[in-house]
VOPAGU-2260 file (C-alpha; in pm, 1 decimal, decimal comma):
REM VOPAGU-2260
SITE   aa  ch    i         X         Y         Z
SITE  MET   A    0  -10976,0    9473,0   14391,0
SITE  GLU   A    1  -10982,9    9106,2   14291,4
SITE  LEU   A    2  -10603,0    9079,0   14310,9
SITE  ARG   A    3  -10609,8    9246,0   14650,5
SITE  ALA   A    4  -10870,6    8995,1   14769,7
SITE  VAL   A    5  -10658,4    8705,2   14640,4
SITE  ALA   A    6  -10349,5    8842,5   14813,6
SITE  HIS   A    7  -10543,6    8886,5   15137,2
SITE  THR   A    8  -10672,0    8528,3   15113,1
SITE  VAL   A    9  -10322,2    8391,9   15052,6
SITE  ILE   A   10  -10176,0    8583,0   15347,6
SITE  HIS   A   11  -10460,6    8485,7   15577,7
SITE  THR   A   12  -10444,9    8118,2   15476,2
SITE  THR   A   13  -10066,4    8109,0   15516,4
SITE  ARG   A   14  -10085,4    8266,6   15861,3
SITE  THR   A   15  -10362,5    8028,7   15968,9
SITE  GLU   A   16  -10175,4    7722,0   15845,6
SITE  PHE   A   17   -9854,4    7838,3   16016,8
SITE  GLU   A   18  -10034,7    7876,2   16348,7
SITE  LYS   A   19  -10164,9    7518,8   16318,7
SITE  LEU   A   20   -9813,5    7377,0   16292,0
SITE  SER   A   21   -9636,3    7200,4   16574,6
SITE  LYS   A   22   -9331,7    7358,6   16735,2
SITE  LYS   A   23   -9103,0    7131,8   16532,9
SITE  GLY   A   24   -9280,9    7226,2   16208,8
SITE  LYS   A   25   -9244,7    7596,3   16282,3
SITE  ILE   A   26   -8872,8    7553,8   16351,7
SITE  VAL   A   27   -8825,9    7373,2   16019,5
SITE  LEU   A   28   -9010,4    7643,4   15822,6
SITE  VAL   A   29   -8827,8    7928,9   15995,9
SITE  THR   A   30   -8495,4    7754,8   15929,7
SITE  LEU   A   31   -8580,1    7710,6   15561,3
SITE  ALA   A   32   -8682,3    8077,0   15537,5
SITE  ALA   A   33   -8357,6    8188,0   15705,3
SITE  LEU   A   34   -8144,6    7974,4   15471,0
SITE  ALA   A   35   -8336,7    8102,7   15168,9
SITE  GLY   A   36   -8286,5    8463,2   15281,1
SITE  LEU   A   37   -7914,7    8404,6   15337,3
SITE  GLY   A   38   -7892,4    8248,2   14992,6
SITE  ILE   A   39   -8060,5    8551,6   14833,9
SITE  VAL   A   40   -7820,8    8794,1   15002,3
SITE  THR   A   41   -7518,0    8583,3   14908,4
SITE  GLY   A   42   -7642,3    8541,5   14551,0
SITE  ILE   A   43   -7681,0    8918,8   14511,6
SITE  TYR   A   44   -7329,1    8962,8   14652,6
SITE  ARG   A   45   -7193,2    8715,9   14395,1
SITE  LEU   A   46   -7366,9    8901,9   14110,2
SITE  LEU   A   47   -7224,5    9234,7   14229,8
SITE  VAL   A   48   -6859,9    9134,0   14277,6
SITE  GLY   A   49   -6826,3    8859,1   14015,0
SITE  LEU   A   50   -6725,6    8493,0   13999,4
SITE  GLY   A   51   -6352,7    8544,3   14055,8
SITE  SER   A   52   -6371,6    8673,7   14412,3
SITE  THR   A   53   -6666,1    8459,1   14526,7
SITE  THR   A   54   -6591,9    8113,1   14382,5
SITE  ASN   A   55   -6301,0    7873,4   14340,4
SITE  LEU   A   56   -6381,0    7819,9   13973,3
SITE  SER   A   57   -6100,6    7857,6   13718,7
SITE  ASP   A   58   -6018,0    7797,3   13353,6
SITE  ALA   A   59   -5917,5    7442,7   13452,2
SITE  TYR   A   60   -6244,2    7385,8   13645,9
SITE  PRO   A   61   -6512,8    7609,4   13491,9
SITE  TRP   A   62   -6786,3    7362,9   13594,0
SITE  GLY   A   63   -6828,9    7350,1   13968,3
SITE  LEU   A   64   -7080,1    7290,1   14244,0
SITE  TRP   A   65   -7362,9    7492,8   14090,7
SITE  LEU   A   66   -7358,2    7321,4   13753,1
SITE  GLY   A   67   -7334,6    6980,1   13916,9
SITE  PHE   A   68   -7647,2    7058,6   14118,2
SITE  ASP   A   69   -7816,1    7189,6   13803,7
SITE  PHE   A   70   -7759,0    6856,5   13630,4
SITE  THR   A   71   -7888,9    6676,3   13939,9
SITE  LEU   A   72   -8194,6    6902,3   13978,5
SITE  ILE   A   73   -8285,9    6859,5   13612,4
SITE  ALA   A   74   -8292,6    6482,4   13663,6
SITE  PHE   A   75   -8482,8    6518,5   13993,3
SITE  GLY   A   76   -8728,4    6755,6   13823,4
SITE  GLY   A   77   -8772,7    6480,1   13564,6
SITE  THR   A   78   -9034,3    6341,7   13801,0
SITE  ALA   A   79   -9280,7    6577,1   13628,3
SITE  PHE   A   80   -9236,0    6446,7   13274,8
SITE  THR   A   81   -9201,6    6089,0   13402,5
SITE  MET   A   82   -9530,8    6096,4   13592,4
SITE  ALA   A   83   -9704,1    6285,9   13309,7
SITE  MET   A   84   -9589,4    6011,9   13072,0
SITE  VAL   A   85   -9708,1    5735,1   13307,9
SITE  VAL   A   86  -10052,6    5891,9   13368,8
SITE  HIS   A   87  -10138,9    6064,6   13040,6
SITE  VAL   A   88   -9946,6    5867,5   12776,0
SITE  PHE   A   89   -9964,4    5515,6   12923,8
SITE  ASN   A   90  -10304,8    5593,9   13079,6
SITE  GLN   A   91  -10217,3    5457,9   13423,4
SITE  GLU   A   92  -10480,9    5644,8   13624,1
SITE  LYS   A   93  -10396,0    5458,2   13944,4
SITE  TYR   A   94  -10090,3    5685,3   13971,2
SITE  HIS   A   95  -10292,0    6005,5   13932,3
SITE  SER   A   96  -10259,9    6083,6   14303,4
SITE  VAL   A   97   -9884,5    6129,8   14251,0
SITE  LEU   A   98   -9909,5    6347,5   13939,4
SITE  ARG   A   99   -9980,7    6690,7   14086,6
SITE  PRO   A  100   -9712,3    6676,0   14359,7
SITE  ALA   A  101   -9468,7    6562,5   14088,1
SITE  LEU   A  102   -9566,3    6851,5   13857,7
SITE  LEU   A  103   -9516,8    7105,8   14136,1
SITE  THR   A  104   -9180,3    6948,2   14221,1
SITE  GLY   A  105   -9070,9    6961,5   13858,5
SITE  PHE   A  106   -9180,0    7323,6   13819,7
SITE  LEU   A  107   -8995,2    7442,6   14131,3
SITE  GLY   A  108   -8696,4    7225,7   14038,9
SITE  TYR   A  109   -8663,6    7389,3   13698,0
SITE  ILE   A  110   -8709,8    7736,6   13846,1
SITE  SER   A  111   -8422,0    7651,5   14080,9
SITE  VAL   A  112   -8213,4    7539,2   13782,5
SITE  LEU   A  113   -8273,0    7870,6   13605,4
SITE  VAL   A  114   -8181,0    8070,0   13918,3
SITE  ILE   A  115   -7857,5    7875,1   13967,1
SITE  LEU   A  116   -7768,4    7909,5   13598,5
SITE  LEU   A  117   -7816,8    8285,3   13620,0
SITE  ILE   A  118   -7583,9    8304,2   13919,9
SITE  ASP   A  119   -7332,4    8069,5   13753,3
SITE  LEU   A  120   -7299,0    8274,9   13434,7
SITE  GLY   A  121   -6994,6    8496,2   13399,8
SITE  ARG   A  122   -7216,1    8757,1   13230,3
SITE  PRO   A  123   -7564,2    8708,8   13379,2
SITE  ASP   A  124   -7685,2    9020,4   13198,2
SITE  ARG   A  125   -7651,7    8823,3   12872,5
SITE  PHE   A  126   -7852,7    8519,4   12975,3
SITE  TRP   A  127   -8088,1    8585,7   12683,8
SITE  GLY   A  128   -7811,8    8550,8   12421,7
SITE  PHE   A  129   -7910,3    8201,2   12307,6
SITE  ILE   A  130   -8248,8    8332,7   12187,5
SITE  PRO   A  131   -8140,3    8574,2   11911,1
SITE  TYR   A  132   -7797,5    8417,3   11846,9
SITE  ALA   A  133   -7867,2    8058,5   11747,7
SITE  ASN   A  134   -7567,2    7825,5   11758,0
SITE  VAL   A  135   -7754,8    7522,8   11627,5
SITE  HIS   A  136   -7440,7    7306,9   11635,8
SITE  SER   A  137   -7407,3    7331,3   12014,7
SITE  PRO   A  138   -7575,3    7084,7   12253,9
SITE  LEU   A  139   -7606,8    7371,6   12501,4
SITE  PHE   A  140   -7822,8    7560,0   12251,6
SITE  GLU   A  141   -8072,4    7273,8   12245,8
SITE  ILE   A  142   -8060,9    7237,3   12625,8
SITE  CYS   A  143   -8126,5    7609,4   12681,4
SITE  TRP   A  144   -8425,5    7614,0   12448,5
SITE  CYS   A  145   -8569,1    7288,1   12580,3
SITE  ILE   A  146   -8539,7    7400,6   12943,8
SITE  LEU   A  147   -8705,1    7732,0   12856,7
SITE  ILE   A  148   -8990,5    7557,4   12672,2
SITE  TYR   A  149   -9033,5    7288,1   12935,1
SITE  THR   A  150   -9044,4    7538,2   13222,3
SITE  THR   A  151   -9324,0    7712,6   13032,0
SITE  VAL   A  152   -9499,9    7377,0   12987,5
SITE  LEU   A  153   -9471,5    7308,3   13361,1
SITE  ALA   A  154   -9619,5    7649,0   13439,5
SITE  PHE   A  155   -9912,0    7555,8   13211,2
SITE  GLU   A  156   -9953,4    7219,6   13387,8
SITE  VAL   A  157   -9946,6    7379,5   13733,2
SITE  ALA   A  158  -10188,1    7657,8   13632,6
SITE  PRO   A  159  -10507,7    7445,9   13668,8
SITE  MET   A  160  -10434,7    7407,2   14040,2
SITE  VAL   A  161  -10422,1    7786,1   14073,7
SITE  PHE   A  162  -10750,3    7838,6   13888,2
SITE  GLU   A  163  -10917,0    7565,3   14091,0
SITE  ARG   A  164  -10812,8    7749,4   14406,9
SITE  LEU   A  165  -10942,1    8079,4   14262,9
SITE  ASN   A  166  -11267,9    7911,1   14155,7
SITE  GLN   A  167  -11237,6    8006,8   13788,3
SITE  PRO   A  168  -11418,5    7718,9   13608,8
SITE  ARG   A  169  -11421,4    7883,1   13263,9
SITE  THR   A  170  -11044,8    7939,1   13257,0
SITE  LEU   A  171  -10992,8    7596,6   13410,0
SITE  ARG   A  172  -11179,8    7427,6   13123,6
SITE  ILE   A  173  -10947,3    7591,8   12870,5
SITE  PHE   A  174  -10636,5    7459,1   13044,1
SITE  ARG   A  175  -10782,0    7110,7   13086,4
SITE  ALA   A  176  -10878,9    7093,0   12719,5
SITE  ALA   A  177  -10519,5    7160,3   12615,8
SITE  ILE   A  178  -10347,1    6944,9   12877,2
SITE  ILE   A  179  -10280,5    6638,0   12654,6
SITE  PRO   A  180  -10107,5    6818,9   12363,5
SITE  VAL   A  181   -9913,3    7034,4   12609,7
SITE  THR   A  182   -9806,1    6721,1   12797,8
SITE  ILE   A  183   -9685,6    6560,8   12474,4
SITE  VAL   A  184   -9476,7    6870,1   12397,8
SITE  GLY   A  185   -9335,6    6857,9   12749,9
SITE  ILE   A  186   -9238,1    6491,5   12720,8
SITE  ALA   A  187   -9073,7    6554,8   12381,7
SITE  VAL   A  188   -8858,3    6847,1   12497,4
SITE  SER   A  189   -8773,8    6663,5   12822,5
SITE  THR   A  190   -8650,9    6366,9   12621,3
SITE  CYS   A  191   -8432,3    6603,9   12421,3
SITE  HIS   A  192   -8260,5    6793,6   12702,4
SITE  GLN   A  193   -8236,5    6505,0   12952,3
SITE  SER   A  194   -8041,7    6304,3   12694,9
SITE  THR   A  195   -7845,2    6600,7   12558,6
SITE  LEU   A  196   -7695,9    6662,0   12903,3
SITE  GLY   A  197   -7505,4    6340,8   12834,4
SITE  THR   A  198   -7424,7    6452,7   12478,9
SITE  ILE   A  199   -7221,3    6743,9   12619,0
SITE  TYR   A  200   -6952,8    6503,8   12741,0
SITE  LEU   A  201   -6913,0    6348,1   12396,6
SITE  ALA   A  202   -6724,4    6663,8   12302,4
SITE  LEU   A  203   -6488,7    6620,6   12601,0
SITE  PRO   A  204   -6322,9    6278,2   12557,3
SITE  ALA   A  205   -5986,7    6410,8   12677,1
SITE  ARG   A  206   -6130,4    6547,2   13002,8
SITE  THR   A  207   -6376,0    6272,8   13096,0
SITE  HIS   A  208   -6251,6    5947,1   13247,5
SITE  GLU   A  209   -6319,0    5621,7   13062,7
SITE  LEU   A  210   -6557,4    5503,9   13336,1
SITE  TRP   A  211   -6800,5    5777,6   13235,3
SITE  TRP   A  212   -6720,7    5880,3   12878,0
SITE  SER   A  213   -6929,3    5676,1   12636,2
SITE  TRP   A  214   -7113,0    5709,8   12307,6
SITE  VAL   A  215   -7427,6    5589,0   12483,9
SITE  MET   A  216   -7417,3    5863,4   12749,8
SITE  PRO   A  217   -7728,8    6034,0   12604,6
SITE  ILE   A  218   -7927,9    5710,5   12647,4
SITE  LEU   A  219   -7784,5    5652,4   12995,1
SITE  TYR   A  220   -7874,8    6004,6   13103,3
SITE  TYR   A  221   -8228,5    5964,0   12972,0
SITE  LEU   A  222   -8284,0    5628,9   13143,4
SITE  SER   A  223   -8138,7    5757,0   13471,2
SITE  ALA   A  224   -8366,9    6063,8   13454,9
SITE  ILE   A  225   -8671,4    5834,5   13430,4
SITE  GLY   A  226   -8544,8    5613,9   13713,3
SITE  MET   A  227   -8472,9    5920,6   13925,1
SITE  GLY   A  228   -8811,7    6066,9   13836,8
SITE  LEU   A  229   -8991,7    5762,2   13976,3
SITE  SER   A  230   -8790,8    5767,5   14300,7
SITE  ALA   A  231   -8831,2    6145,8   14326,6
SITE  ALA   A  232   -9209,0    6101,9   14307,1
SITE  ILE   A  233   -9192,3    5848,1   14589,9
SITE  LEU   A  234   -8967,7    6073,0   14799,7
SITE  VAL   A  235   -9179,0    6384,8   14748,9
SITE  MET   A  236   -9503,6    6203,3   14826,1
SITE  LEU   A  237   -9367,7    6053,7   15147,5
SITE  VAL   A  238   -9204,2    6371,5   15277,9
SITE  GLY   A  239   -9485,1    6598,2   15155,7
SITE  SER   A  240   -9758,6    6379,4   15302,3
SITE  LYS   A  241   -9577,7    6371,8   15636,5
SITE  ALA   A  242   -9537,5    6750,4   15638,4
SITE  LEU   A  243   -9904,5    6804,5   15552,1
SITE  GLY   A  244  -10038,5    6541,1   15789,2
SITE  ARG   A  245  -10175,2    6315,2   15515,4
SITE  GLU   A  246  -10151,8    5945,2   15437,3
SITE  PRO   A  247   -9967,1    5873,6   15110,3
SITE  ASP   A  248  -10109,1    5639,4   14847,9
SITE  MET   A  249   -9884,8    5344,5   14931,6
SITE  GLU   A  250  -10023,5    5124,4   14654,7
SITE  ALA   A  251   -9925,7    5384,8   14393,8
SITE  LEU   A  252   -9581,8    5442,3   14548,0
SITE  GLY   A  253   -9511,5    5070,5   14563,6
SITE  GLY   A  254   -9612,6    5041,1   14197,6
SITE  LEU   A  255   -9370,4    5316,5   14100,6
SITE  GLY   A  256   -9092,9    5135,3   14283,0
SITE  LYS   A  257   -9172,4    4816,4   14090,4
SITE  ILE   A  258   -9159,0    5002,8   13757,2
SITE  SER   A  259   -8829,5    5156,9   13863,4
SITE  VAL   A  260   -8666,9    4814,1   13894,9
SITE  TRP   A  261   -8697,3    4750,7   13520,0
SITE  ILE   A  262   -8560,9    5094,0   13431,7
SITE  TRP   A  263   -8250,0    5038,0   13642,9
SITE  VAL   A  264   -8201,5    4683,7   13510,6
SITE  ALA   A  265   -8199,9    4822,7   13155,5
SITE  TYR   A  266   -7958,0    5096,6   13264,9
SITE  LEU   A  267   -7720,5    4848,8   13433,1
SITE  LEU   A  268   -7716,1    4609,2   13137,3
SITE  LEU   A  269   -7642,6    4893,0   12894,1
SITE  ARG   A  270   -7370,2    5031,6   13121,2
SITE  ILE   A  271   -7195,4    4696,2   13160,4
SITE  GLU   A  272   -7225,0    4613,2   12790,1
SITE  ASP   A  273   -7070,1    4948,7   12699,6
SITE  LEU   A  274   -6776,0    4899,9   12937,7
SITE  LEU   A  275   -6721,4    4549,5   12796,9
SITE  MET   A  276   -6735,2    4663,5   12434,1
SITE  THR   A  277   -6490,9    4949,9   12491,6
SITE  GLY   A  278   -6255,0    4745,8   12708,9
SITE  ASP   A  279   -6290,1    4992,9   12995,8
SITE  LEU   A  280   -6433,5    4741,7   13243,0
SITE  ARG   A  281   -6086,6    4707,6   13395,9
SITE  TYR   A  282   -6109,4    5058,7   13541,8
SITE  MET   A  283   -6382,8    4937,1   13778,6
SITE  THR   A  284   -6119,1    4746,4   13978,4
SITE  THR   A  285   -5873,1    5034,0   14017,0
SITE  LEU   A  286   -5836,6    5136,2   14380,6
SITE  ASP   A  287   -5831,8    5510,5   14323,9
SITE  SER   A  288   -6083,1    5790,4   14385,8
SITE  ARG   A  289   -6246,7    5744,0   14045,6
SITE  GLY   A  290   -6302,1    5371,0   14089,1
SITE  THR   A  291   -6438,4    5427,5   14438,9
SITE  ARG   A  292   -6679,7    5701,1   14323,5
SITE  PHE   A  293   -6794,1    5479,2   14037,3
SITE  TRP   A  294   -6884,8    5197,1   14276,2
SITE  VAL   A  295   -7060,7    5433,2   14517,2
SITE  GLU   A  296   -7264,8    5564,0   14223,4
SITE  ILE   A  297   -7357,8    5218,3   14092,8
SITE  LEU   A  298   -7439,4    5070,2   14433,5
SITE  LEU   A  299   -7659,4    5360,0   14544,8
SITE  MET   A  300   -7825,2    5459,1   14218,4
SITE  VAL   A  301   -7866,6    5121,4   14047,4
SITE  VAL   A  302   -7812,1    4816,5   14270,0
SITE  THR   A  303   -8002,8    4950,4   14572,1
SITE  PRO   A  304   -8332,6    5018,8   14388,3
SITE  ILE   A  305   -8308,8    4693,7   14188,8
SITE  VAL   A  306   -8272,5    4490,3   14508,9
SITE  LEU   A  307   -8492,4    4683,2   14752,7
SITE  TYR   A  308   -8777,5    4782,4   14518,8
SITE  SER   A  309   -8802,4    4412,6   14425,4
SITE  ILE   A  310   -8887,0    4322,9   14786,1
SITE  ARG   A  311   -9259,0    4343,3   14862,0
SITE  ASN   A  312   -9202,2    4435,8   15226,8
SITE  VAL   A  313   -8997,2    4735,5   15116,3
SITE  ARG   A  314   -9259,2    4849,0   14863,9
SITE  THR   A  315   -9529,5    4841,6   15132,0
SITE  SER   A  316   -9318,5    5021,7   15393,9
SITE  LYS   A  317   -9289,7    5400,4   15420,5
SITE  VAL   A  318   -8944,9    5370,6   15578,6
SITE  GLY   A  319   -8823,7    5122,4   15317,0
SITE  LEU   A  320   -8944,2    5333,9   15025,1
SITE  LEU   A  321   -8804,3    5651,6   15182,6
SITE  TRP   A  322   -8451,7    5519,5   15235,4
SITE  THR   A  323   -8442,9    5354,1   14894,0
SITE  ALA   A  324   -8551,6    5677,6   14722,3
SITE  LEU   A  325   -8292,3    5872,8   14922,6
SITE  ALA   A  326   -8020,8    5627,9   14814,7
SITE  VAL   A  327   -8119,4    5671,5   14448,7
SITE  THR   A  328   -8111,2    6050,2   14485,9
SITE  LEU   A  329   -7764,6    6045,0   14643,0
SITE  GLY   A  330   -7637,9    5800,2   14379,7
SITE  LEU   A  331   -7780,9    6016,8   14100,8
SITE  GLY   A  332   -7589,6    6310,2   14249,3
SITE  PHE   A  333   -7267,2    6109,7   14223,8
SITE  ASN   A  334   -7360,1    6016,2   13866,2
SITE  ARG   A  335   -7403,1    6379,4   13761,6
SITE  PHE   A  336   -7100,6    6513,9   13950,4
SITE  ASN   A  337   -6853,5    6234,5   13869,5
SITE  PRO   A  338   -6795,1    6311,7   13497,5
SITE  MET   A  339   -6725,9    6677,1   13581,9
SITE  PHE   A  340   -6438,9    6584,7   13813,3
SITE  SER   A  341   -6305,9    6272,6   13647,0
SITE  GLU   A  342   -6016,6    6413,8   13442,0
SITE  ARG   A  343   -5785,8    6150,5   13307,9
SITE  PRO   A  344   -5457,2    6130,9   13505,1
SITE  PRO   A  345   -5225,4    6295,5   13567,0
SITE  VAL   A  346   -5410,8    6599,0   13707,6
SITE  PRO   A  347   -5182,8    6874,3   13842,8
SITE  ILE   A  348   -5244,4    6953,4   14210,3
SITE  GLU   A  349   -5241,4    7326,6   14143,6
SITE  VAL   A  350   -5562,8    7307,5   13938,5
SITE  SER   A  351   -5768,9    7115,1   14194,2
SITE  TYR   A  352   -6111,6    7251,7   14284,2
SITE  PHE   A  353   -6319,0    7267,1   14601,1
SITE  PRO   A  354   -6627,5    7491,4   14624,2
SITE  SER   A  355   -6603,4    7816,6   14818,6
SITE  LEU   A  356   -6828,7    7905,7   15111,3
SITE  VAL   A  357   -7029,8    8137,3   14884,4
SITE  GLU   A  358   -7097,9    7852,6   14642,2
SITE  PHE   A  359   -7226,1    7632,0   14924,3
SITE  ILE   A  360   -7444,7    7904,1   15078,8
SITE  VAL   A  361   -7605,4    8001,3   14747,3
SITE  GLN   A  362   -7680,8    7638,1   14662,6
SITE  ILE   A  363   -7824,5    7561,8   15006,6
SITE  GLY   A  364   -8031,6    7880,4   14986,4
SITE  VAL   A  365   -8182,4    7785,3   14650,0
SITE  LEU   A  366   -8272,2    7435,5   14772,4
SITE  ALA   A  367   -8422,8    7576,6   15094,8
SITE  ALA   A  368   -8629,6    7828,7   14897,0
SITE  ALA   A  369   -8760,8    7553,6   14667,7
SITE  ALA   A  370   -8856,7    7332,3   14964,1
SITE  LEU   A  371   -9027,6    7624,8   15139,4
SITE  ALA   A  372   -9216,5    7721,3   14823,0
SITE  TRP   A  373   -9332,2    7361,7   14773,7
SITE  TYR   A  374   -9469,7    7345,5   15125,7
SITE  VAL   A  375   -9649,8    7680,4   15104,2
SITE  LEU   A  376   -9800,1    7603,6   14762,0
SITE  ALA   A  377   -9904,4    7255,9   14874,0
SITE  ARG   A  378  -10092,8    7422,9   15159,2
SITE  LEU   A  379  -10257,5    7681,9   14935,1
SITE  LEU   A  380  -10332,3    7479,1   14621,5
SITE  PRO   A  381  -10525,7    7152,4   14568,1
SITE  ILE   A  382  -10210,0    6947,7   14516,1
SITE  PHE   A  383  -10363,4    6636,5   14668,9
SITE  GLU   A  384  -10696,0    6593,5   14489,6
SITE  PRO   A  385  -10985,6    6396,9   14639,3
SITE  GLU   A  386  -11032,7    6063,5   14467,1
SITE  HIS   A  387  -11364,6    6161,4   14307,7
SITE  GLN   A  388  -11186,7    6427,7   14100,4
SITE  HIS   A  389  -10981,1    6163,6   13920,5
SITE  ALA   A  390  -11276,3    5994,9   13757,2
């Protein structure tokens, strides 16, 4: 009976909130729902007929659109461990207003990663294989376990919001008592798999172009995940607050932008030093697709936040913060996709890759479903806490 009452409350609240929306808001939500539904149907179709007839993947290009988005989403979902580290480890309570939206974003981001990975596997029925069959020498083994553990940690960190909404103070106290050790575990496993995503390419020196292959790739991937996590928190707060008709905490968002500057400065210095030490700096001046993509990545992901987040007028402007965070997100996408498609020349034309329509539809559907779920949960759960609850 209690579950039925909860379900009835959720349905009633969702219907009431939907009716309150403007015409534009309703169109956006219906569009997201339609794209999510189309993605579900297309994803089921891919699982039924296989990768060969639904994708343009091949033995030459086994990593395609879905895995590139997985790498990007993992970094974007890094906003959860980044904000947890800022608030709980460094005890910066002034950023507490950003923590819960970041945790929800990270949780839904990692759920999206797991869904895409399941669809991307050639044998999705064997997704559990890494659990009983431990290949401890493989970076992918560590990544799989860390993502599994961290998704569980995120579910634990999101759970207090659910029990607050259900008015379960006894259960809520249990979760709050364990939040610090759980957060520490989450930060540890995030550090492991965010950096190990870069470690994967260390085993592929013949396939990865000199502009991206480096012994310091694990450190670069970790730093970029933190930088992306800060901008993701800004982006989510601005877009989410607008969608929910709230005013964002501009002082906190401006502070996150200021912190981000130092992260990207450290990243840029390490990147340039590595290219100088290896003698690969000359590839930056080559007028080919790789050199162009490298500059787009650096300008959007690194130079833009260093310059714009350093300007006070940008940090105090919703529009300035929004466009800067969007630039970082786009640049991070280039950063995660570029090594996958940066084979050293010559590359035969017959093994080129461009995603199929099914790949695009599934990916768009997953992203639409995550955005829709975030909005619905933000309406139902106390994502934006009143200030007195922070004390």
